[in-house]
C-alpha positions as CSV (number, residue, x, y, z in Angstrom):
1,M,-6.3,-11.3,23.7
2,A,-8.7,-10.1,21.0
3,G,-7.6,-7.3,18.8
4,A,-10.7,-6.7,16.7
5,Q,-10.3,-3.0,17.1
6,F,-7.2,-3.2,14.9
7,G,-8.7,-5.8,12.5
8,A,-6.4,-8.5,13.8
9,E,-5.5,-10.3,17.1
10,T,-2.6,-9.9,19.5
11,S,-0.7,-12.9,20.8
12,E,-0.2,-13.7,24.5
13,R,3.0,-11.7,24.3
14,G,1.2,-8.7,23.0
15,E,2.4,-9.0,19.4
16,W,0.0,-7.7,16.8
17,V,-1.0,-10.4,14.2
18,R,-2.3,-9.2,10.8
19,Q,-5.5,-10.7,9.5
20,A,-5.0,-13.2,6.7
21,N,-6.4,-12.4,3.3
22,R,-9.7,-14.3,2.9
23,F,-10.3,-13.9,-0.8
24,T,-7.4,-15.1,-2.9
25,D,-8.9,-15.9,-6.3
26,R,-6.7,-14.6,-9.1
27,I,-7.7,-12.7,-12.3
28,T,-5.7,-14.3,-15.0
29,A,-5.0,-13.7,-18.7
30,D,-6.2,-17.1,-19.8
31,G,-9.2,-17.3,-17.5
32,S,-8.1,-20.6,-16.0
33,S,-8.8,-19.2,-12.5
34,G,-12.4,-18.7,-13.4
35,W,-11.9,-14.9,-13.5
36,P,-10.5,-13.8,-16.9
37,V,-8.9,-10.4,-17.5
38,E,-11.6,-8.3,-19.1
39,P,-11.5,-4.5,-19.5
40,G,-14.4,-2.9,-17.6
41,R,-15.4,-6.0,-15.7
42,Y,-13.6,-5.3,-12.5
43,R,-13.3,-2.4,-10.1
44,L,-10.3,-1.7,-7.8
45,V,-11.5,-0.3,-4.5
46,V,-8.9,1.5,-2.4
47,S,-8.4,3.9,0.5
48,L,-5.8,6.5,-0.4
49,A,-4.7,6.4,3.2
50,C,-3.8,2.7,3.2
51,P,-0.3,1.8,2.2
52,W,-1.3,-1.7,1.1
53,A,-4.0,-0.2,-1.3
54,H,-1.6,2.6,-2.3
55,R,0.6,0.0,-4.0
56,S,-2.1,-1.0,-6.4
57,V,-2.9,2.7,-7.2
58,I,0.8,3.3,-8.1
59,V,1.1,0.1,-10.2
60,R,-2.2,0.7,-12.0
61,R,-1.0,4.2,-13.0
62,L,2.5,3.2,-13.9
63,L,1.2,0.4,-16.2
64,G,-1.5,2.6,-17.7
65,L,-4.5,0.5,-16.7
66,E,-6.8,3.3,-15.9
67,D,-9.1,2.7,-18.9
68,V,-9.5,-1.0,-18.3
69,L,-9.7,-1.2,-14.5
70,S,-11.8,1.4,-12.8
71,L,-11.0,2.9,-9.4
72,G,-13.2,3.4,-6.4
73,V,-12.0,5.5,-3.5
74,V,-13.5,5.1,0.0
75,D,-13.7,7.7,2.7
76,P,-10.5,7.9,4.7
77,V,-12.3,7.5,8.0
78,R,-13.9,4.1,8.7
79,D,-17.1,4.0,10.6
80,E,-18.5,1.1,12.6
81,A,-19.5,-0.8,9.4
82,G,-16.0,-0.4,7.9
83,W,-15.0,1.4,4.7
84,R,-17.8,3.5,3.2
85,F,-18.2,5.4,-0.1
86,G,-18.7,8.7,1.7
87,L,-16.8,10.7,-1.0
88,D,-19.4,9.9,-3.7
89,P,-22.7,11.5,-4.3
90,G,-25.4,10.0,-2.1
91,G,-22.7,8.0,-0.3
92,R,-22.8,5.2,-2.9
93,D,-20.1,4.0,-5.3
94,P,-21.3,5.2,-8.7
95,V,-20.3,2.0,-10.5
96,T,-21.5,-0.7,-8.2
97,G,-24.1,1.2,-6.3
98,I,-23.0,-0.1,-2.9
99,S,-22.6,2.2,0.1
100,H,-20.1,0.1,2.1
101,L,-17.3,-2.2,1.0
102,S,-18.8,-4.8,3.4
103,E,-21.7,-5.4,1.0
104,A,-19.3,-6.8,-1.6
105,Y,-17.6,-9.0,1.0
106,L,-20.9,-10.4,2.2
107,A,-22.0,-10.9,-1.4
108,A,-19.0,-13.2,-1.9
109,D,-19.3,-14.9,1.5
110,P,-22.4,-14.2,3.7
111,E,-20.7,-15.9,6.6
112,F,-17.6,-13.6,6.4
113,A,-16.9,-12.2,9.9
114,G,-13.5,-10.6,9.4
115,R,-12.4,-7.1,8.7
116,Y,-13.3,-5.6,5.3
117,T,-10.0,-4.6,3.9
118,V,-8.6,-2.6,1.0
119,P,-7.5,-3.0,-1.7
120,A,-10.2,-5.2,-3.0
121,V,-11.0,-6.0,-6.6
122,L,-14.7,-6.4,-7.2
123,D,-16.7,-8.0,-10.0
124,V,-18.9,-5.0,-11.1
125,A,-21.9,-7.0,-12.3
126,E,-22.0,-9.3,-9.3
127,R,-21.0,-6.5,-6.9
128,R,-18.8,-9.0,-5.0
129,V,-15.2,-9.3,-4.0
130,V,-13.0,-11.4,-6.2
131,T,-9.7,-10.8,-4.3
132,N,-8.3,-8.8,-1.4
133,D,-4.9,-10.5,-1.7
134,Y,-2.9,-7.3,-1.8
135,P,0.5,-8.8,-2.5
136,Q,-0.7,-10.8,-5.4
137,I,-2.9,-8.0,-6.9
138,T,0.0,-5.9,-8.0
139,L,2.0,-8.8,-9.3
140,D,-0.9,-9.9,-11.4
141,L,-1.4,-6.3,-12.7
142,S,2.1,-6.6,-14.0
143,A,1.9,-10.2,-15.4
144,E,-1.7,-11.1,-16.1
145,W,-2.9,-7.7,-17.4
146,A,0.1,-7.2,-19.7
147,A,-2.0,-7.2,-22.9
148,H,-3.6,-4.0,-21.7
149,H,-0.5,-2.1,-20.5
150,R,0.1,1.3,-22.1
151,A,2.8,1.6,-24.6
152,G,6.1,2.3,-22.8
153,A,4.9,0.7,-19.5
154,P,7.8,-0.3,-17.2
155,Q,8.7,-3.9,-16.3
156,L,7.9,-3.8,-12.6
157,Y,8.3,-7.6,-12.1
158,P,10.7,-8.8,-14.8
159,E,11.2,-12.6,-14.7
160,H,15.0,-12.4,-14.5
161,L,14.8,-10.3,-11.3
162,R,11.8,-12.0,-9.6
163,A,13.8,-14.1,-7.1
164,E,15.8,-11.0,-5.9
165,I,12.6,-8.8,-5.8
166,D,10.8,-11.5,-3.8
167,E,13.7,-11.8,-1.3
168,V,13.9,-8.0,-0.8
169,N,10.1,-7.8,-0.5
170,A,10.0,-10.5,2.2
171,G,12.4,-8.6,4.5
172,V,10.7,-5.3,3.8
173,Y,7.3,-6.7,4.5
174,A,8.2,-8.4,7.8
175,D,10.2,-5.6,9.3
176,V,9.0,-2.4,7.7
177,N,5.6,-2.6,5.9
178,N,4.2,-4.7,8.7
179,G,6.8,-3.7,11.2
180,V,5.4,-0.2,11.8
181,Y,2.0,-1.8,12.6
182,R,3.6,-4.2,15.0
183,C,5.1,-1.2,16.8
184,G,1.9,0.8,16.8
185,F,-0.5,-2.0,17.8
186,A,1.7,-3.9,20.3
187,T,0.0,-4.4,23.6
188,S,3.2,-5.1,25.6
189,Q,6.4,-3.2,26.1
190,Q,8.5,-6.3,25.0
191,A,6.6,-6.8,21.8
192,Y,6.8,-3.1,20.9
193,E,10.6,-2.9,21.6
194,E,11.3,-6.1,19.5
195,A,9.3,-4.7,16.6
196,F,11.0,-1.3,17.0
197,A,14.5,-2.9,16.9
198,R,13.7,-5.0,13.8
199,L,12.2,-2.0,12.0
200,F,15.2,0.3,12.4
201,A,17.7,-2.5,11.9
202,R,16.0,-3.2,8.5
203,L,15.9,0.5,7.6
204,D,19.7,0.7,8.4
205,R,20.3,-2.2,6.1
206,L,18.2,-0.7,3.3
207,S,20.2,2.5,3.7
208,E,23.4,0.6,3.2
209,R,22.0,-1.1,0.1
210,L,20.9,2.2,-1.4
211,V,24.1,4.1,-0.8
212,D,25.5,3.1,-4.2
213,Q,22.5,2.1,-6.2
214,R,19.5,4.2,-7.1
215,Y,16.8,1.5,-6.8
216,L,16.4,-1.6,-4.7
217,V,16.8,-4.2,-7.4
218,G,18.5,-3.6,-10.8
219,D,18.8,-0.1,-12.3
220,T,15.0,0.6,-12.8
221,I,11.9,0.9,-10.6
222,T,10.5,-2.4,-9.7
223,E,7.7,-3.8,-7.4
224,A,10.2,-3.7,-4.6
225,D,10.5,0.1,-4.8
226,V,6.7,0.5,-4.9
227,R,6.3,-1.6,-1.7
228,L,8.9,0.3,0.3
229,F,7.8,3.7,-0.9
230,T,4.2,3.4,0.5
231,T,5.6,3.0,4.0
232,L,8.3,5.6,3.7
233,V,6.0,8.3,2.4
234,R,3.8,7.8,5.5
235,F,6.6,7.6,8.0
236,D,7.0,11.1,9.3
237,A,3.3,12.0,8.9
238,V,1.9,9.1,10.9
239,Y,4.3,6.2,11.9
240,H,7.0,8.3,13.7
241,G,4.5,9.7,16.2
242,H,1.3,7.8,16.0
243,F,2.9,4.4,15.9
244,K,5.9,5.3,18.2
245,C,8.5,4.6,15.5
246,N,10.6,7.4,16.8
247,R,14.3,6.5,16.7
248,H,14.6,8.8,13.7
249,K,12.3,10.6,11.3
250,L,12.7,9.7,7.7
251,T,14.1,13.2,7.1
252,E,16.9,12.3,9.5
253,L,17.9,9.2,7.5
254,P,19.9,10.8,4.6
255,V,20.0,7.9,2.1
256,L,16.3,6.8,2.6
257,W,15.1,10.4,2.6
258,A,16.8,11.1,-0.7
259,Y,15.6,7.8,-2.1
260,A,12.0,8.5,-1.1
261,R,12.1,12.0,-2.6
262,D,13.5,10.6,-5.8
263,L,10.5,8.2,-6.1
264,F,8.0,10.9,-4.9
265,Q,9.2,13.1,-7.8
266,T,8.8,10.3,-10.3
267,P,5.5,10.3,-12.2
268,G,3.1,7.7,-10.7
269,F,4.4,8.0,-7.2
270,G,4.0,11.5,-5.6
271,D,1.0,12.2,-7.7
272,T,-0.9,9.3,-6.1
273,V,-0.1,10.5,-2.5
274,D,-2.9,12.2,-0.4
275,F,-1.4,13.3,2.9
276,D,-4.8,14.6,4.0
277,H,-6.4,11.2,3.7
278,I,-3.4,9.6,5.3
279,K,-3.4,11.7,8.4
280,R,-7.2,11.8,8.8
281,H,-7.4,8.0,8.6
282,Y,-4.7,7.1,11.1
283,Y,-5.4,9.8,13.7
284,A,-9.2,9.8,13.4
285,T,-9.8,6.1,13.2
286,H,-7.4,4.5,15.7
287,H,-9.2,5.7,18.8
288,Q,-7.4,3.3,21.1
289,I,-4.1,5.1,20.2
290,N,-5.4,8.6,19.7
291,P,-8.7,8.9,21.7
292,T,-9.1,12.6,21.0
293,G,-9.2,12.2,17.3
294,I,-7.1,15.3,16.8
295,V,-5.2,15.3,13.5
296,P,-1.8,17.0,13.6
297,V,-1.1,20.0,11.4
298,G,2.4,18.9,10.6
299,P,4.8,17.8,9.3
300,D,6.0,20.3,6.8
301,L,5.6,18.6,3.4
302,S,7.6,21.1,1.3
303,G,10.8,19.0,1.5
304,W,9.3,16.3,-0.7
305,R,10.0,18.5,-3.8
306,T,13.5,19.5,-2.9
307,P,16.5,18.1,-5.0
308,H,17.6,14.6,-4.0
309,G,20.8,14.2,-6.1
310,R,20.2,10.5,-6.8
311,E,20.4,10.9,-10.6
312,A,24.2,10.8,-10.0
313,L,23.9,7.1,-9.2
314,G,22.6,6.4,-12.8
315,G,19.7,4.1,-13.4
316,R,16.7,4.7,-15.6
317,P,13.4,5.0,-13.7
318,F,11.3,3.4,-16.5
319,G,14.0,1.4,-18.3
320,D,13.3,1.4,-22.0
321,G,9.8,2.6,-21.3
322,T,8.4,6.0,-20.6
323,P,6.7,7.8,-17.7
324,P,2.9,7.7,-17.4
325,A,1.1,10.6,-19.0
């Protein structure tokens, strides 16, 4: 069964299958990939609604790469041609001059027939996509762009913790990051219930892991925390109702709710969240799920700034580094 309306396909069992990343070139410090790290050469294009893109926004800010990697933000509501630069004067990205992200995809591959996804890193001069490989983009911002990190930037992917971070990320991706989509876009009851069970089983295990430790891996923020946060911060606003992930709200899961608030109140996290974009994208774009396009007024967001008490577990958010300005 085709699932182009969701940018992927569904299996015969009604399971939603995420589209594979088409552009997987890497931007490397030594340029061996053909794409050398160069300040000002590339532009990171994101939707503030998208959790996959939100990861790159957080990492870029935590590492202080704002002056070397520019940021383009698309309109939260996609039209028939995909993501558009409707927030910019004249409806065009002021750096590349394109009106739709699709132009950069087709410049890289005129035969490309998939969905135009964010995040995407563009070569500014060529106005083409270099990579839309969202898991690798943030890892390379940590490793390959290290020469341009701000003074005091945290170590988000330290070598001695990479194996554990990768292991945690794999489970979080399969059951949580992608799991909420597998719930929301399932086209059979069985596929939905299986995804639902896996989602909340993983959230329960994450709660157990975080009872006695402040962060997922080690005693500082890492890539693993970034990846879990972008799903948790959207949970009550969209996934609980819109995607039918309704065993509990995040606010009803005490450990994860405190953990999420701790991160939200950490510089680089909450200040990159745009709940207006998040709600308008999900509720106004997925017409098969919400045909009226009505965007809910709630939930009450005031709780995100309430005390979380997780400082008592110790840990240092930025290790030997400092918060972003």
